[in-house]
Phi, psi and omega in degrees: 000141173258124182281154174274148178259143177247125181279109183290110185050035180085201174277071191277349175296327186246346185224161183302127185303144174061014178268160177296328181294314181296320178292316181297318182291327173294322180293318184293334180285343178119009182292138176260335188233138182225145175237137172209174192243148184230134170241168178235132187281185184293331175261018172077022176271142178272128180231157184263102185204138184278314185268165178269009176218172189257006189298311189284324187262332180237001179069026179233143184275000186299138167291137178296336182280359179256356187240143179268159180309316179304322183283335182278346187288343179260002178282137177249116182264058190264010174048064188296325183298320181276316192245002183069212187255014187291335179246036181300146184069037174273115183290152175277121187278157170271162174297325182291320177299322182289319188280334173298318172303307182296326178300332179291348183241082189301339178277351184274151175230138182258131171262109191257111180259123178268129190275147183299327185300317185287327176299317179289322186286320190249347179101133184301311185300316183292315183295313184296325174298313181299318182294310188294320181298314183291333179277347189307317181291348182237025186309320185291347180246017189232141172231126176272129179234154180190160169282329184286118181296316185293329176295323179285332177293322178301315179294315181298323179303322183282324179068028184255343185230151168289158184229154173220127177265127178267121182278137175271333178221146173259091178213174185297323178306311176290333173302314180291324171301320179293321179297320182291320180284317180056060175286170179286330184227142166247133191232133186203148168296128183297332178295344179278345180265088190261166170058226180274359183298147179239148172305134185295143183273139178186193176280356181274167168249147177269143175231118183245149181222168334263113186246132182239003177254117183304320181294322179295319178302315178292329176295318179293324179300323179288351176258015177096006178275120184276327184234140178238124181265135188216144177279345189241057185304325181295315181287320182297328186276359173277348178291136188297327178283307184299328181296342182293333180261012177288167175251131171264103189278348172074019181243000000 
């Protein structure tokens, strides 16, 4: 079996993570599947950002929960510490902007991760209602993923979106919870499946992260893993076998 690759926060090996540029470059490289993170700002706008502050990506200590979208419009998330100033003036995308980009690539699917910090700050029901409403025009190209089980239960009750549960631990307790939730995808750091343990069998598909070795990706596929999430989508898709599951978007 040849796994499909998922661009982890876009093509983040070479471009600022979770940026429109990183996503577009991953699509141009042949990615069919993309993953990115969503937080909620002070005025309840959904933005694409992994952390709950701007320190790592923009060099600013501000909490995302203290800033309105109008204040975030001038922020550059170019990851200066990692990438220098080569991507200066990289805007912080909104969820709408990100999905408009992905909608231009009909073969693409987005794995949209709602972050726990925003669920805690603003309340699960409020955030999940806003997320589902915002994704409605793009439902056929969206999978909602989260660590938070209750958030995914809310999504499953509506029955409008595919779901993916991100595991914090690979153990029997979570195995039972997975059986009860029965998500479309189970998502886990590959390092957490240790020794002779095998990915649990079920109606779900497995997605493991973050893998940048093509041979390792193929080995996991032989153990039943359908999706491999990688920060280095461009390089991974240069492999002759993995390239067979790439998307030619025709743009």
